[in-house]
C-alpha positions, 0 to 999 in steps of 0.5 A: 762323333762322341755325342752321336755315339753317346746318344745312340747307346743311350737310345738303345739302353732306354729302349731295352727290355731291361730298362722297361722292367727296372725303370718302372719296376712297380708296374712291370715286375710281372714280366720278370716273374713270367720269365722265371715261370718260363724258365721253370717250365723249360727246366721241366721240359728239358731236364725232367722231360715232362711232355717236352714236345709241347711244354718246351715250345709253350715255355719258350713262347711264354719267354718271348711274350714277356719281353717288354716291347717285343711285339711278338703278339697282340691279343687285343686283335683277337679278343673283342673289348666289352661292348664291341661288335664281335664280328669285327674280331679277329681284325685280320687287316690289323694282323696282316699289316701290324701283327707280329710273328705269333699273331700270324701263327695264332690264327691257326689256333683262333680259327680252330685249325691246329687241334684237329690236325694234331688229332689227325696225327694222333689217329695215325699212331693210335691202335683202337684194337684194345678198345674193339677187343674189350668194348667195356673200356668205353665205359671206363673212358666215359667215367673219367670224363666226370672230372670235366662236368664236376669242375664246370660246376665248381668253376661256376660256384667260383664266379666264372661265367658258363662259357669260361667254366666249360673251358676250365672244366675240359682240363679234366679230359687231360687232352691238350689239343681238345682243351685249346679247341674248346677254349678258343671257342668259349673263352679265348681270353683264358687260353694261356692259363688253361693251356699251361694248366692242361699240359702241365697236368698231362706231364705230371700224370706219373706224379698225380695219378698213383696216390689216387689209384692206391687210395681207392683200391686194395692191394688185392684189387691192384694184384688182379691179373687180367686174361689175354685179349682176343685178337682183332681182325683188320676188317674190324679196325678198318670199319671202326673209325668209319662207324665211330665217325658217323655215329658220334658226328651225327649225334654231336656235329660239334665234335666233327673237326676233332673226331673226324680228323682222329678217325681219318688218321686212324683209317689211313693207318689201318687201311694200309693203302696210303702209307706215304701220307700216313707217315707225313701226317704222323711225323712231318705235319704233326711236328710242324703243327706242334711247333706252331701250336706250342709257340703261339699258345705260349705267347698268349701268356703275357704278364698282364693276362696271366698273373691274375687271381683267375689264373690261380683259380684255373690252376686249382680247378684244373688239378681238381678236374684231373684228380676227379677224372682219375678217381671216376675211372678207378671207381667204375673199375672197382664196380666192374671188378665186383660185377665180373667177380674179379676179372677186371683190375680197377687200375685200368680205369685211371687210364680213362683220362686221355693222356695217351699213352702215359696214363696206360703206362702208369696203370701198368707200373702201379699194377706191376708194383703189386704183382710183377706178373701183372701186364696191364698195358694193353688192357689199359690202352682200351680206356686210354683211347676211349678217353680220347674219344670221350674228351672230344665228345665232352668238348662237343657237348660243352660247345653245343650247350655254351657257345 
């Protein structure tokens, strides 16, 4: 009896994650590092409340993925080895019979299902009124996408392939679902690194943007008070998503999943005739998809794929993309301020990155620091929602060029 008990305890001990890490520490130290990184991200999500809705499930997925022999995900089922026939992947038969929990959830990422459904939910919560009221906002949203294409060039110089560089560049759009959508199409092996970088920088918008905004503008420019926006009719708000879908998707069909779902959600909101499914899309459905997306993406960040030189490059390039996008929007804002003889506050240009509504709130905060009577939030929401459309268009361009 004692021998059997000893054997059982010994078997449990040798099969434990602790034994796997410390018995062969020289090879498995990466698991311990990634567990520490996951705990840091959990701290940022819970204590600092940086994008907790997505950062928390991503961080916990990272924690689960780095438990040795946990078998929660098998990325080899999704990424074809060099020289293999890509048509054989993903290996659905292997996933269904031998896959772990995250393998099943990751199918929604691999097949491009989750990001468009997130966009559907975003559409139900988005007010395009500020953009319709001030169409110039479209230019500011477009200018903020310069970070995407500048970083694409930088990634190519650092040795990344064209498709990988496109996936890295999309971080500059500050739109997590778009970054995931593009990466699964162009460079699925980089998904974990790109997703973590994208959502981390989205969470750090209040930290990263203000120094750039203050560096590129004068106190006088930051103090500009913009006039009240014109009211937008219900008819305009209903027509906008229909016309935007037709125009953008006919020009760039690759944007249809993202733009189409975004505008469908917005049409459900503005039409007012489908209140029940509008609430479902913006609440229950979006919450469920957010959990599935976060956990499955987090599970792709195992030590053997995440702790590489390429990940460091991606983190640095992602920061550069985000900073350049912010700078591009602010600089065009300065130009429009000059053209309009001081009627546009350049600070709203920083909201052209599509971190909705956080970037618009940062514009408001920085503006009020210079002039307490300054209320830029609604003016900044125009470039902010334009940035969502702009990042989706940039994604369509990259997929069209590089896939």
